C-alpha positions as CSV (number, residue, x, y, z in Angstrom):
1,M,17.3,-16.2,-4.3
2,T,17.0,-12.5,-3.9
3,P,20.2,-10.7,-5.1
4,F,22.2,-8.8,-2.5
5,S,21.6,-5.5,-4.5
6,L,17.9,-5.6,-3.5
7,L,18.5,-6.1,0.2
8,P,18.4,-3.1,2.7
9,A,21.1,-3.0,5.4
10,N,18.6,-4.0,8.0
11,E,17.2,-7.0,6.1
12,T,17.4,-9.5,9.0
13,T,15.6,-7.4,11.5
14,R,13.2,-6.1,8.9
15,L,12.1,-9.7,8.1
16,Q,11.7,-10.4,11.8
17,T,9.3,-7.4,12.1
18,L,7.3,-8.7,9.2
19,Q,7.1,-12.2,10.7
20,N,6.0,-10.8,14.0
21,Y,2.8,-9.4,12.4
22,D,1.7,-12.9,11.3
23,I,0.1,-11.5,8.2
24,L,2.1,-13.4,5.5
25,H,-0.2,-16.0,3.7
26,S,-3.2,-14.5,5.4
27,L,-6.5,-14.3,3.5
28,P,-7.7,-11.1,1.8
29,E,-9.6,-8.8,4.1
30,A,-12.2,-6.3,2.8
31,L,-10.8,-3.3,4.7
32,F,-7.4,-3.6,3.0
33,T,-9.1,-4.2,-0.4
34,E,-11.2,-1.1,0.1
35,V,-8.1,1.0,0.8
36,V,-6.5,0.0,-2.5
37,E,-9.8,0.7,-4.3
38,L,-9.7,4.2,-2.7
39,A,-6.2,4.8,-4.1
40,A,-7.1,3.6,-7.6
41,T,-10.2,5.7,-7.6
42,L,-8.4,8.9,-6.3
43,F,-5.4,8.7,-8.6
44,N,-7.4,7.4,-11.6
45,V,-5.2,4.3,-12.2
46,P,-6.3,0.7,-13.0
47,I,-4.1,-1.0,-10.4
48,S,-3.3,-0.6,-6.7
49,L,-1.6,-3.1,-4.4
50,I,-0.6,-3.7,-0.8
51,A,2.7,-5.6,-1.1
52,L,4.4,-7.5,1.8
53,V,8.0,-8.1,0.9
54,A,9.3,-11.4,2.3
55,A,12.8,-12.9,1.9
56,D,12.4,-14.2,-1.6
57,E,8.8,-13.3,-2.6
58,V,6.4,-10.5,-2.5
59,Q,2.9,-11.4,-1.2
60,Y,-0.1,-9.2,-2.0
61,K,-2.4,-8.6,0.9
62,A,-4.8,-6.6,-1.3
63,V,-5.1,-6.3,-5.0
64,H,-7.1,-3.9,-7.2
65,G,-6.9,-4.4,-11.0
66,L,-4.8,-7.6,-11.2
67,P,-7.3,-10.4,-10.3
68,G,-5.7,-13.6,-9.1
69,L,-2.3,-12.0,-8.2
70,R,-1.3,-13.4,-4.8
71,S,2.5,-13.4,-5.0
72,Q,5.6,-13.2,-7.2
73,P,9.3,-13.6,-6.8
74,R,10.9,-10.6,-5.1
75,V,13.4,-10.1,-7.9
76,E,10.5,-9.5,-10.3
77,A,8.6,-7.0,-8.2
78,V,9.1,-3.2,-8.5
79,C,8.0,-3.1,-4.9
80,A,11.3,-4.6,-3.8
81,L,13.1,-1.5,-4.8
82,A,11.0,0.7,-2.5
83,V,11.9,-1.6,0.4
84,K,15.6,-1.5,-0.6
85,E,15.5,2.3,-0.8
86,E,13.3,2.6,2.3
87,Q,11.5,5.5,0.8
88,A,8.9,6.3,-1.9
89,V,9.9,5.5,-5.4
90,V,8.2,6.8,-8.6
91,F,8.7,5.7,-12.2
92,T,6.7,7.9,-14.6
93,D,7.6,5.5,-17.4
94,L,8.9,2.0,-16.5
95,A,9.9,1.5,-20.2
96,H,12.7,4.1,-19.7
97,S,13.9,3.1,-16.2
98,H,17.4,1.9,-15.6
99,A,16.9,1.2,-11.8
100,L,15.0,-2.1,-12.1
101,T,16.4,-5.6,-12.2
102,L,16.2,-7.3,-15.6
103,E,13.6,-9.7,-14.1
104,A,11.4,-6.7,-12.9
105,E,11.7,-5.1,-16.3
106,V,10.5,-8.3,-18.1
107,A,7.7,-8.8,-15.6
108,A,6.5,-5.2,-15.9
109,H,6.6,-5.4,-19.7
110,S,4.8,-8.7,-19.8
111,K,1.9,-7.1,-17.9
112,G,1.9,-3.9,-19.9
113,L,2.9,-1.8,-16.9
114,R,4.3,1.7,-17.6
115,F,3.8,3.8,-14.4
116,Y,4.6,2.9,-10.8
117,A,4.5,4.9,-7.6
118,G,5.1,3.1,-4.3
119,A,5.4,4.3,-0.7
120,P,6.9,2.2,2.1
121,L,4.8,0.4,4.8
122,R,6.8,1.5,7.8
123,A,6.2,-0.4,11.0
124,P,6.2,1.4,14.4
125,D,9.8,0.2,14.9
126,G,10.9,1.9,11.7
127,H,11.3,-1.2,9.5
128,C,9.8,-1.2,6.0
129,I,7.8,-4.4,5.6
130,G,6.4,-3.7,2.2
131,T,4.8,-1.0,0.0
132,F,1.6,0.6,-1.0
133,C,1.6,1.2,-4.7
134,I,-0.4,2.5,-7.6
135,I,0.3,1.4,-11.2
136,D,-0.9,2.4,-14.6
137,R,-0.6,1.0,-18.1
138,Q,0.2,4.4,-19.5
139,P,3.1,6.8,-18.6
140,R,1.9,9.7,-16.4
141,P,3.3,12.5,-14.3
142,F,3.1,12.3,-10.5
143,S,3.3,15.5,-8.4
144,A,4.9,15.9,-5.0
145,A,1.5,16.6,-3.5
146,E,0.2,13.3,-5.0
147,Q,3.2,11.5,-3.5
148,L,2.4,12.9,-0.1
149,V,-1.2,11.6,-0.2
150,L,0.1,8.2,-1.4
151,E,2.4,8.1,1.6
152,Q,-0.7,8.8,3.8
153,H,-2.3,5.7,2.3
154,A,0.8,3.7,3.2
155,Q,0.9,5.1,6.7
156,L,-2.8,4.2,7.2
157,V,-2.2,0.6,6.0
158,A,0.9,0.2,8.2
159,G,-1.2,1.3,11.1
160,L,-3.9,-1.2,10.2
161,I,-1.4,-4.0,10.1
162,A,-0.1,-3.0,13.5
163,I,-3.5,-2.9,15.2
164,R,-4.6,-6.1,13.4
165,Q,-1.7,-7.9,15.1
166,Q,-2.4,-6.1,18.5
167,C,-6.0,-7.2,18.4
168,L,-5.5,-10.7,17.3
169,T,-2.9,-11.5,19.9
170,H,-4.8,-9.8,22.8
171,P,-5.7,-12.4,25.5
172,T,-9.3,-11.2,25.8
173,H,-10.2,-8.9,23.0
174,G,-8.9,-11.0,20.1
175,E,-10.7,-11.4,16.9
176,A,-13.9,-9.7,18.2
177,H,-12.1,-6.4,18.7
178,W,-10.4,-6.6,15.3
179,E,-13.8,-7.2,13.7
180,V,-15.2,-4.1,15.3
181,V,-12.2,-2.0,14.2
182,R,-12.2,-3.2,10.6
183,T,-16.0,-2.9,10.3
184,E,-16.1,0.7,11.5
185,L,-13.1,1.8,9.5
186,A,-14.4,0.0,6.4
187,W,-17.5,2.3,6.5
188,E,-15.3,5.3,6.7
189,V,-13.2,4.2,3.7
190,Q,-16.3,3.3,1.7
191,A,-17.7,6.8,2.4
192,L,-14.5,8.4,1.2
193,I,-14.5,6.2,-2.0
194,A,-18.1,7.4,-2.7
195,L,-17.1,11.0,-2.2
196,V,-14.1,10.7,-4.5
197,R,-16.3,9.2,-7.2
198,Y,-18.8,11.9,-6.8
199,L,-16.1,14.6,-7.2
200,A,-14.8,12.9,-10.3
201,T,-18.3,12.7,-11.8
202,Y,-19.0,16.3,-11.0
203,S,-15.7,17.9,-12.1
204,G,-14.2,15.2,-14.3
205,T,-11.0,13.2,-13.8
206,H,-7.7,15.1,-13.9
207,I,-4.0,14.2,-13.9
208,P,-2.5,15.3,-11.6
209,V,-5.3,15.1,-9.1
210,P,-6.6,18.6,-8.2
211,A,-5.1,20.2,-5.1
212,D,-8.4,20.6,-3.4
213,V,-9.3,17.0,-3.8
214,L,-5.9,15.9,-2.5
215,A,-6.3,18.2,0.5
216,L,-9.7,16.7,1.3
217,V,-8.5,13.1,1.1
218,D,-5.4,13.9,3.0
219,R,-7.4,15.4,5.8
220,R,-9.7,12.4,6.0
221,L,-6.8,9.9,6.0
222,Q,-5.2,11.8,8.9
223,E,-8.5,11.5,10.8
224,L,-8.6,7.8,10.1
225,R,-5.1,7.4,11.4
226,G,-6.2,9.3,14.5
227,K,-9.0,6.8,15.0
228,L,-6.5,4.0,14.6
229,A,-4.4,5.5,17.4
230,D,-7.5,5.4,19.7
231,Y,-8.3,1.8,18.8
232,Y,-4.7,0.9,19.4
233,S,-4.8,2.3,22.9
234,E,-8.0,0.5,23.6
235,S,-6.5,-2.8,22.5
236,L,-3.5,-2.7,24.8
């Protein structure tokens, strides 16, 4: 049972929004996996996740760096705190955090996790259905500019979840339209991953991420969100 201290005030309607997307217990999909790979590559961290926060457990729609992870109790997941706060949360060193539940502290320690940054997956109706997060096994700083780009990743994923549901429930477009959308966007994300890798190879990896690289990725993510809006209109 999830403790009351982890529940946002709108928990009942938030859970209904999550259920409406019919994405819980769904199989992994390459497009979501590639977005977490992009974040891990950009921020130079070993782990990135898309977390869907249900009533008593957190289910992971996409996982980079923790193979086999599909779900865990909500009380053990740092992602639950981002949903409770309904805003981005950053822990530069989890070993010195006093905001986590005891269960989350134990779970993080057992996996050797030290850094966490998570941004809310905010549905069009405003409810936070989960988080997009990056994790490291070493403490590290995290700039305000980096947080803004992490939030762009979360907004892209929230848009993907919304259009996925819109496509799959359409009486005529259905799965075929979702296949077109995810294939085209996957190519875009793969190209961006390749670009980020090239930049890291050319100039080296830096913490925090250089401002010019963040600006480039931010611009491309905004363009992808614009394409999502077009796809969403087409699927209505």
